[in-house]
Backbone as JSON Lines, residues from 0, in Angstrom:
{"i":0,"aa":"M","n":[4.93,-13.99,-1.19],"ca":[3.94,-13.79,-0.15],"c":[3.53,-15.17,0.38]}
{"i":1,"aa":"D","n":[3.88,-15.43,1.63],"ca":[3.49,-16.69,2.27],"c":[2.07,-16.56,2.78]}
{"i":2,"aa":"T","n":[1.29,-17.6,2.55],"ca":[-0.1,-17.6,3.02],"c":[-0.39,-18.87,3.8]}
{"i":3,"aa":"V","n":[-1.47,-18.79,4.56],"ca":[-1.99,-19.93,5.31],"c":[-3.42,-20.14,4.82]}
{"i":4,"aa":"T","n":[-3.77,-21.38,4.55],"ca":[-5.12,-21.71,4.11],"c":[-5.96,-22.09,5.31]}
{"i":5,"aa":"V","n":[-7.13,-21.44,5.42],"ca":[-8.02,-21.65,6.56],"c":[-9.33,-22.23,6.05]}
{"i":6,"aa":"R","n":[-9.74,-23.35,6.62],"ca":[-11.05,-23.9,6.29],"c":[-12.09,-22.99,6.92]}
{"i":7,"aa":"A","n":[-12.99,-22.47,6.1],"ca":[-13.95,-21.5,6.59],"c":[-15.34,-22.07,6.81]}
{"i":8,"aa":"R","n":[-15.72,-23.08,6.03],"ca":[-17.07,-23.66,6.14],"c":[-17.14,-24.89,5.24]}
{"i":9,"aa":"D","n":[-18.26,-25.62,5.35],"ca":[-18.52,-26.69,4.4],"c":[-18.66,-26.05,3.02]}
{"i":10,"aa":"C","n":[-18.33,-26.8,2.0],"ca":[-18.33,-26.26,0.65],"c":[-19.74,-25.79,0.26]}
{"i":11,"aa":"A","n":[-19.81,-24.53,-0.18],"ca":[-21.07,-23.93,-0.62],"c":[-21.08,-23.69,-2.13]}
{"i":12,"aa":"C","n":[-20.05,-24.15,-2.81],"ca":[-19.96,-23.97,-4.25],"c":[-20.98,-24.88,-4.94]}
{"i":13,"aa":"P","n":[-21.45,-24.51,-6.14],"ca":[-22.38,-25.38,-6.89],"c":[-21.75,-26.76,-7.11]}
{"i":14,"aa":"G","n":[-22.48,-27.8,-6.74],"ca":[-21.99,-29.16,-6.88],"c":[-21.02,-29.58,-5.79]}
{"i":15,"aa":"T","n":[-20.78,-28.73,-4.83],"ca":[-19.86,-28.95,-3.7],"c":[-18.58,-29.69,-4.11]}
{"i":16,"aa":"P","n":[-17.75,-29.05,-4.94],"ca":[-16.53,-29.72,-5.42],"c":[-15.41,-29.84,-4.4]}
{"i":17,"aa":"H","n":[-15.51,-29.17,-3.29],"ca":[-14.43,-29.19,-2.3],"c":[-14.82,-30.07,-1.12]}
{"i":18,"aa":"E","n":[-14.24,-31.25,-1.08],"ca":[-14.53,-32.16,0.03],"c":[-14.1,-31.58,1.37]}
{"i":19,"aa":"D","n":[-13.01,-30.83,1.35],"ca":[-12.48,-30.24,2.59],"c":[-13.12,-28.91,2.93]}
{"i":20,"aa":"G","n":[-14.1,-28.48,2.14],"ca":[-14.81,-27.24,2.43],"c":[-14.24,-26.05,1.69]}
{"i":21,"aa":"D","n":[-14.89,-24.91,1.89],"ca":[-14.43,-23.66,1.31],"c":[-13.3,-23.13,2.18]}
{"i":22,"aa":"T","n":[-12.27,-22.66,1.54],"ca":[-11.11,-22.15,2.27],"c":[-10.81,-20.72,1.86]}
{"i":23,"aa":"V","n":[-10.13,-20.04,2.76],"ca":[-9.67,-18.67,2.52],"c":[-8.18,-18.64,2.82]}
{"i":24,"aa":"D","n":[-7.44,-17.98,1.94],"ca":[-6.01,-17.82,2.15],"c":[-5.77,-16.47,2.84]}
{"i":25,"aa":"I","n":[-4.97,-16.51,3.9],"ca":[-4.61,-15.29,4.61],"c":[-3.09,-15.19,4.66]}
{"i":26,"aa":"L","n":[-2.6,-13.97,4.83],"ca":[-1.17,-13.78,4.97],"c":[-0.65,-14.57,6.17]}
{"i":27,"aa":"A","n":[0.52,-15.17,6.01],"ca":[1.11,-15.93,7.11],"c":[1.6,-15.02,8.23]}
{"i":28,"aa":"R","n":[2.0,-13.81,7.85],"ca":[2.46,-12.8,8.81],"c":[1.78,-11.49,8.47]}
{"i":29,"aa":"P","n":[1.55,-10.64,9.48],"ca":[0.9,-9.35,9.17],"c":[1.81,-8.47,8.32]}
{"i":30,"aa":"S","n":[1.2,-7.83,7.34],"ca":[1.93,-6.84,6.55],"c":[2.08,-5.57,7.4]}
{"i":31,"aa":"L","n":[2.91,-4.65,6.94],"ca":[3.05,-3.38,7.65],"c":[1.71,-2.66,7.72]}
{"i":32,"aa":"A","n":[0.98,-2.63,6.61],"ca":[-0.32,-1.95,6.59],"c":[-1.28,-2.59,7.6]}
{"i":33,"aa":"L","n":[-1.29,-3.91,7.67],"ca":[-2.17,-4.6,8.61],"c":[-1.75,-4.3,10.05]}
{"i":34,"aa":"G","n":[-0.46,-4.36,10.32],"ca":[0.03,-4.1,11.68],"c":[-0.28,-2.69,12.15]}
{"i":35,"aa":"L","n":[-0.06,-1.72,11.27],"ca":[-0.34,-0.33,11.64],"c":[-1.83,-0.11,11.85]}
{"i":36,"aa":"A","n":[-2.65,-0.71,10.99],"ca":[-4.11,-0.58,11.14],"c":[-4.57,-1.23,12.45]}
{"i":37,"aa":"A","n":[-4.0,-2.37,12.78],"ca":[-4.37,-3.05,14.03],"c":[-3.95,-2.24,15.25]}
{"i":38,"aa":"Q","n":[-2.78,-1.58,15.17],"ca":[-2.36,-0.73,16.27],"c":[-3.27,0.49,16.39]}
{"i":39,"aa":"A","n":[-3.69,1.04,15.27],"ca":[-4.64,2.16,15.31],"c":[-5.99,1.72,15.88]}
{"i":40,"aa":"D","n":[-6.35,0.46,15.66],"ca":[-7.59,-0.07,16.22],"c":[-7.58,-0.03,17.75]}
{"i":41,"aa":"I","n":[-6.43,-0.2,18.35],"ca":[-6.33,-0.17,19.81],"c":[-6.78,1.19,20.33]}
{"i":42,"aa":"I","n":[-6.29,2.24,19.7],"ca":[-6.66,3.6,20.11],"c":[-8.13,3.87,19.81]}
{"i":43,"aa":"A","n":[-8.57,3.48,18.63],"ca":[-9.96,3.73,18.24],"c":[-10.94,2.99,19.14]}
{"i":44,"aa":"A","n":[-10.64,1.77,19.49],"ca":[-11.54,0.99,20.35],"c":[-11.68,1.64,21.71]}
{"i":45,"aa":"A","n":[-10.6,2.2,22.22],"ca":[-10.66,2.87,23.52],"c":[-11.54,4.11,23.46]}
{"i":46,"aa":"G","n":[-11.58,4.76,22.31],"ca":[-12.34,6.0,22.18],"c":[-13.8,5.84,21.83]}
{"i":47,"aa":"D","n":[-14.16,4.75,21.17],"ca":[-15.55,4.66,20.71],"c":[-16.37,3.55,21.38]}
{"i":48,"aa":"G","n":[-15.78,2.83,22.29],"ca":[-16.53,1.83,23.04],"c":[-16.66,0.48,22.37]}
{"i":49,"aa":"T","n":[-16.13,0.31,21.16],"ca":[-16.15,-1.01,20.55],"c":[-15.05,-1.84,21.19]}
{"i":50,"aa":"T","n":[-15.14,-3.13,21.01],"ca":[-14.07,-3.97,21.55],"c":[-12.96,-4.08,20.53]}
{"i":51,"aa":"L","n":[-11.78,-4.3,21.02],"ca":[-10.63,-4.47,20.15],"c":[-10.83,-5.7,19.27]}
{"i":52,"aa":"A","n":[-11.4,-6.75,19.81],"ca":[-11.64,-7.97,19.02],"c":[-12.53,-7.68,17.81]}
{"i":53,"aa":"Q","n":[-13.57,-6.87,17.99],"ca":[-14.44,-6.51,16.87],"c":[-13.65,-5.8,15.78]}
{"i":54,"aa":"R","n":[-12.87,-4.82,16.17],"ca":[-12.1,-4.05,15.2],"c":[-11.06,-4.92,14.51]}
{"i":55,"aa":"W","n":[-10.37,-5.75,15.3],"ca":[-9.32,-6.58,14.72],"c":[-9.88,-7.6,13.74]}
{"i":56,"aa":"M","n":[-11.05,-8.16,14.02],"ca":[-11.63,-9.13,13.08],"c":[-11.82,-8.48,11.71]}
{"i":57,"aa":"L","n":[-12.32,-7.27,11.69],"ca":[-12.52,-6.56,10.42],"c":[-11.17,-6.24,9.76]}
{"i":58,"aa":"T","n":[-10.23,-5.75,10.52],"ca":[-8.91,-5.41,9.98],"c":[-8.22,-6.65,9.43]}
{"i":59,"aa":"Y","n":[-8.29,-7.74,10.16],"ca":[-7.65,-8.98,9.71],"c":[-8.22,-9.45,8.38]}
{"i":60,"aa":"I","n":[-9.53,-9.37,8.22],"ca":[-10.14,-9.8,6.97],"c":[-9.8,-8.81,5.85]}
{"i":61,"aa":"R","n":[-10.0,-7.52,6.11],"ca":[-9.74,-6.5,5.07],"c":[-8.32,-6.53,4.54]}
{"i":62,"aa":"L","n":[-7.35,-6.69,5.44],"ca":[-5.95,-6.56,5.04],"c":[-5.15,-7.86,5.06]}
{"i":63,"aa":"G","n":[-5.74,-8.91,5.62],"ca":[-5.02,-10.18,5.71],"c":[-5.51,-11.26,4.77]}
{"i":64,"aa":"A","n":[-6.8,-11.24,4.41],"ca":[-7.34,-12.25,3.5],"c":[-6.96,-11.89,2.07]}
{"i":65,"aa":"V","n":[-6.45,-12.88,1.33],"ca":[-5.95,-12.6,-0.02],"c":[-6.51,-13.52,-1.1]}
{"i":66,"aa":"G","n":[-7.27,-14.53,-0.74],"ca":[-7.81,-15.42,-1.76],"c":[-8.74,-16.47,-1.17]}
{"i":67,"aa":"W","n":[-9.4,-17.21,-2.06],"ca":[-10.26,-18.31,-1.64],"c":[-10.33,-19.35,-2.73]}
{"i":68,"aa":"N","n":[-11.01,-20.46,-2.43],"ca":[-11.1,-21.55,-3.41],"c":[-12.49,-21.65,-4.04]}
{"i":69,"aa":"L","n":[-13.3,-20.64,-3.98],"ca":[-14.66,-20.7,-4.5],"c":[-14.68,-20.83,-6.02]}
{"i":70,"aa":"V","n":[-15.62,-21.62,-6.51],"ca":[-15.83,-21.78,-7.95],"c":[-17.29,-21.55,-8.27]}
{"i":71,"aa":"D","n":[-17.55,-21.17,-9.54],"ca":[-18.93,-20.94,-9.98],"c":[-19.52,-22.24,-10.54]}
{"i":72,"aa":"A","n":[-20.73,-22.16,-11.11],"ca":[-21.44,-23.34,-11.63],"c":[-20.67,-24.01,-12.78]}
{"i":73,"aa":"D","n":[-19.84,-23.25,-13.47],"ca":[-19.04,-23.82,-14.57],"c":[-17.71,-24.38,-14.08]}
{"i":74,"aa":"G","n":[-17.47,-24.3,-12.78],"ca":[-16.22,-24.8,-12.22],"c":[-15.06,-23.83,-12.35]}
{"i":75,"aa":"L","n":[-15.37,-22.58,-12.74],"ca":[-14.34,-21.55,-12.87],"c":[-14.13,-20.84,-11.53]}
{"i":76,"aa":"A","n":[-12.91,-20.46,-11.27],"ca":[-12.59,-19.78,-10.02],"c":[-13.33,-18.46,-9.92]}
{"i":77,"aa":"V","n":[-13.94,-18.23,-8.78],"ca":[-14.62,-16.96,-8.5],"c":[-13.55,-15.99,-8.0]}
{"i":78,"aa":"P","n":[-13.41,-14.82,-8.65],"ca":[-12.39,-13.86,-8.18],"c":[-12.61,-13.51,-6.71]}
{"i":79,"aa":"F","n":[-11.5,-13.43,-5.98],"ca":[-11.6,-13.11,-4.56],"c":[-12.23,-11.74,-4.36]}
{"i":80,"aa":"D","n":[-13.14,-11.67,-3.41],"ca":[-13.87,-10.44,-3.1],"c":[-13.92,-10.28,-1.58]}
{"i":81,"aa":"V","n":[-13.07,-9.42,-1.05],"ca":[-13.0,-9.25,0.39],"c":[-14.34,-8.81,0.96]}
{"i":82,"aa":"Q","n":[-15.09,-7.98,0.23],"ca":[-16.39,-7.54,0.73],"c":[-17.36,-8.72,0.8]}
{"i":83,"aa":"G","n":[-17.29,-9.61,-0.16],"ca":[-18.12,-10.82,-0.12],"c":[-17.82,-11.66,1.11]}
{"i":84,"aa":"L","n":[-16.57,-11.72,1.49],"ca":[-16.19,-12.44,2.7],"c":[-16.7,-11.71,3.94]}
{"i":85,"aa":"L","n":[-16.53,-10.4,3.98],"ca":[-17.01,-9.61,5.12],"c":[-18.53,-9.66,5.27]}
{"i":86,"aa":"D","n":[-19.23,-9.82,4.17],"ca":[-20.7,-9.82,4.21],"c":[-21.3,-11.11,4.77]}
{"i":87,"aa":"D","n":[-20.48,-12.12,5.0],"ca":[-20.99,-13.41,5.49],"c":[-20.25,-13.78,6.77]}
{"i":88,"aa":"Y","n":[-20.88,-13.49,7.9],"ca":[-20.26,-13.74,9.2],"c":[-19.8,-15.18,9.34]}
{"i":89,"aa":"T","n":[-20.66,-16.13,9.0],"ca":[-20.31,-17.54,9.21],"c":[-19.15,-17.97,8.32]}
{"i":90,"aa":"F","n":[-18.96,-17.29,7.2],"ca":[-17.84,-17.58,6.31],"c":[-16.56,-16.95,6.85]}
{"i":91,"aa":"A","n":[-16.66,-15.77,7.43],"ca":[-15.48,-14.98,7.82],"c":[-14.99,-15.22,9.24]}
{"i":92,"aa":"V","n":[-15.84,-15.62,10.15],"ca":[-15.46,-15.63,11.56],"c":[-14.3,-16.57,11.87]}
{"i":93,"aa":"D","n":[-14.29,-17.76,11.31],"ca":[-13.17,-18.68,11.59],"c":[-11.88,-18.19,10.95]}
{"i":94,"aa":"V","n":[-12.01,-17.49,9.82],"ca":[-10.83,-16.91,9.17],"c":[-10.24,-15.82,10.07]}
{"i":95,"aa":"A","n":[-11.09,-14.96,10.6],"ca":[-10.62,-13.89,11.49],"c":[-10.0,-14.47,12.76]}
{"i":96,"aa":"D","n":[-10.58,-15.53,13.29],"ca":[-10.01,-16.17,14.49],"c":[-8.62,-16.72,14.22]}
{"i":97,"aa":"K","n":[-8.44,-17.38,13.08],"ca":[-7.13,-17.92,12.73],"c":[-6.13,-16.78,12.52]}
{"i":98,"aa":"A","n":[-6.57,-15.71,11.88],"ca":[-5.7,-14.55,11.68],"c":[-5.26,-13.98,13.03]}
{"i":99,"aa":"D","n":[-6.17,-13.92,13.98],"ca":[-5.82,-13.43,15.31],"c":[-4.74,-14.3,15.93]}
{"i":100,"aa":"D","n":[-4.87,-15.61,15.78],"ca":[-3.84,-16.53,16.29],"c":[-2.48,-16.23,15.67]}
{"i":101,"aa":"L","n":[-2.48,-15.91,14.38],"ca":[-1.22,-15.67,13.67],"c":[-0.65,-14.27,13.91]}
{"i":102,"aa":"Y","n":[-1.5,-13.27,14.07],"ca":[-1.04,-11.88,14.03],"c":[-0.93,-11.17,15.37]}
{"i":103,"aa":"S","n":[-1.76,-11.5,16.33],"ca":[-1.86,-10.65,17.53],"c":[-0.54,-10.5,18.28]}
{"i":104,"aa":"E","n":[0.22,-11.56,18.42],"ca":[1.49,-11.45,19.16],"c":[2.45,-10.52,18.42]}
{"i":105,"aa":"A","n":[2.52,-10.65,17.1],"ca":[3.41,-9.81,16.3],"c":[3.01,-8.34,16.38]}
{"i":106,"aa":"I","n":[1.72,-8.08,16.47],"ca":[1.23,-6.7,16.54],"c":[1.47,-6.1,17.92]}
{"i":107,"aa":"L","n":[1.27,-6.9,18.95],"ca":[1.42,-6.4,20.32],"c":[2.87,-6.32,20.79]}
{"i":108,"aa":"R","n":[3.76,-7.12,20.22],"ca":[5.16,-7.15,20.68],"c":[5.82,-5.77,20.67]}
{"i":109,"aa":"P","n":[5.76,-5.0,19.58],"ca":[6.43,-3.69,19.63],"c":[5.77,-2.72,20.6]}
{"i":110,"aa":"L","n":[4.47,-2.86,20.79],"ca":[3.79,-1.97,21.74],"c":[4.19,-2.27,23.17]}
{"i":111,"aa":"T","n":[4.22,-3.54,23.52],"ca":[4.61,-3.9,24.88],"c":[6.09,-3.59,25.12]}
{"i":112,"aa":"A","n":[6.91,-3.73,24.09],"ca":[8.32,-3.38,24.23],"c":[8.47,-1.89,24.51]}
{"i":113,"aa":"R","n":[7.7,-1.07,23.8],"ca":[7.77,0.38,24.04],"c":[7.29,0.72,25.45]}
{"i":114,"aa":"L","n":[6.25,0.04,25.89],"ca":[5.76,0.28,27.24],"c":[6.8,-0.1,28.28]}
{"i":115,"aa":"N","n":[7.57,-1.1,27.98],"ca":[8.62,-1.53,28.9],"c":[9.92,-0.77,28.71]}
{"i":116,"aa":"G","n":[9.94,0.19,27.78],"ca":[11.13,1.01,27.57],"c":[12.23,0.34,26.8]}
{"i":117,"aa":"I","n":[11.89,-0.72,26.08],"ca":[12.89,-1.43,25.32],"c":[12.42,-1.49,23.87]}
{"i":118,"aa":"S","n":[13.32,-1.2,22.96],"ca":[12.97,-1.27,21.55],"c":[12.81,-2.73,21.14]}
{"i":119,"aa":"P","n":[12.18,-3.0,20.0],"ca":[12.03,-4.39,19.55],"c":[13.37,-5.1,19.35]}
{"i":120,"aa":"T","n":[14.47,-4.37,19.2],"ca":[15.78,-4.99,19.04],"c":[16.44,-5.27,20.38]}
{"i":121,"aa":"G","n":[15.81,-4.84,21.47],"ca":[16.37,-5.08,22.8],"c":[17.18,-3.93,23.35]}
{"i":122,"aa":"R","n":[17.33,-2.87,22.58],"ca":[18.09,-1.71,23.05],"c":[17.22,-0.83,23.93]}
{"i":123,"aa":"T","n":[17.83,-0.16,24.85],"ca":[17.1,0.8,25.67],"c":[16.78,2.0,24.82]}
{"i":124,"aa":"T","n":[15.57,2.48,24.9],"ca":[15.19,3.63,24.1],"c":[15.78,4.9,24.68]}
{"i":125,"aa":"A","n":[15.88,5.92,23.86],"ca":[16.48,7.18,24.28],"c":[15.72,7.79,25.45]}
{"i":126,"aa":"S","n":[14.41,7.68,25.43],"ca":[13.63,8.32,26.48],"c":[13.84,7.66,27.84]}
{"i":127,"aa":"T","n":[14.16,6.37,27.85],"ca":[14.37,5.72,29.14],"c":[15.83,5.69,29.53]}
{"i":128,"aa":"S","n":[16.74,5.97,28.57],"ca":[18.15,5.93,28.93],"c":[18.59,7.2,29.64]}
{"i":129,"aa":"R","n":[17.86,8.29,29.42],"ca":[18.18,9.53,30.14],"c":[17.68,9.41,31.56]}
{"i":130,"aa":"R","n":[18.45,9.93,32.47],"ca":[18.03,9.88,33.87],"c":[17.05,11.01,34.12]}
{"i":131,"aa":"V","n":[15.93,10.67,34.65],"ca":[14.92,11.67,34.98],"c":[15.01,11.94,36.46]}
{"i":132,"aa":"R","n":[15.12,13.21,36.81],"ca":[15.22,13.58,38.22],"c":[13.83,13.87,38.76]}
{"i":133,"aa":"S","n":[13.42,13.09,39.73],"ca":[12.12,13.34,40.35],"c":[12.27,14.14,41.64]}
{"i":134,"aa":"I","n":[13.5,14.22,42.16],"ca":[13.76,14.98,43.38],"c":[14.62,16.17,43.01]}
{"i":135,"aa":"P","n":[14.23,17.38,43.41],"ca":[15.03,18.55,43.06],"c":[16.41,18.47,43.7]}
{"i":136,"aa":"K","n":[17.36,19.11,43.03],"ca":[18.72,19.17,43.58],"c":[18.7,19.87,44.92]}
{"i":137,"aa":"R","n":[19.57,19.41,45.81],"ca":[19.7,20.1,47.11],"c":[20.37,21.43,46.87]}
{"i":138,"aa":"R","n":[19.92,22.42,47.58],"ca":[20.54,23.75,47.46],"c":[21.83,23.78,48.26]}
{"i":139,"aa":"A","n":[22.68,24.66,47.85],"ca":[23.93,24.84,48.58],"c":[23.61,25.34,49.99]}
{"i":140,"aa":"P","n":[24.43,25.01,50.99],"ca":[24.15,25.41,52.37],"c":[23.91,26.9,52.55]}
{"i":141,"aa":"S","n":[24.59,27.74,51.79],"ca":[24.42,29.19,51.97],"c":[23.02,29.63,51.54]}
{"i":142,"aa":"S","n":[22.47,29.03,50.49],"ca":[21.14,29.46,50.05],"c":[20.05,28.91,50.97]}
{"i":143,"aa":"R","n":[20.29,27.73,51.59],"ca":[19.3,27.19,52.51],"c":[19.17,28.05,53.75]}
{"i":144,"aa":"G","n":[20.27,28.53,54.26],"ca":[20.24,29.34,55.47],"c":[19.47,30.63,55.26]}
{"i":145,"aa":"S","n":[19.67,31.26,54.12],"ca":[18.98,32.53,53.89],"c":[17.5,32.32,53.69]}
{"i":146,"aa":"S","n":[17.09,31.21,53.04],"ca":[15.66,31.0,52.86],"c":[15.0,30.59,54.18]}
{"i":147,"aa":"A","n":[15.74,29.87,55.02],"ca":[15.17,29.49,56.33],"c":[14.98,30.72,57.2]}
{"i":148,"aa":"A","n":[15.96,31.65,57.15],"ca":[15.84,32.86,57.94],"c":[14.68,33.71,57.44]}
{"i":149,"aa":"T","n":[14.47,33.73,56.13],"ca":[13.37,34.49,55.57],"c":[12.04,33.89,55.99]}
{"i":150,"aa":"A","n":[11.97,32.57,55.98],"ca":[10.73,31.89,56.37],"c":[10.39,32.16,57.82]}
{"i":151,"aa":"R","n":[11.42,32.22,58.72],"ca":[11.15,32.45,60.12],"c":[10.69,33.89,60.37]}
{"i":152,"aa":"S","n":[11.15,34.82,59.57],"ca":[10.79,36.21,59.83],"c":[9.42,36.58,59.27]}
{"i":153,"aa":"M","n":[8.82,35.7,58.48],"ca":[7.49,35.99,57.93],"c":[6.43,35.69,58.96]}
{"i":154,"aa":"P","n":[5.32,36.45,58.96],"ca":[4.25,36.24,59.95],"c":[3.52,34.94,59.77]}
């Protein structure tokens, strides 16, 4: 599992042992679960009036954050707690922003490809490869004449 380390804030650990600040490790690429949840967020945001950015920030933290460098007063590593990260906006916001930089293009690429009728591999999808007729077939001359005569004889 490849991760990216994101500086989240000045060190808040007892004794401030981290000169470079508190960091959070996030997945370098979105997992399938994260990608699917982010795609579901698009539909949910449209239905409930929240912004996509709000939903994605939560999804990115819940499913993309995997660790941190926090230590307790004894200098022991504090077990990673995603809820602890979510509970502190100032701790989580820069992490979510970095995750957006890393994930959004990968999440949107298959959706935009489908909208354009092309699969992520570049192949034309079955639904767009079939010819759709928007104009009805012309009738044979014999059937047109009889319908025209019928139309003229109607009041």
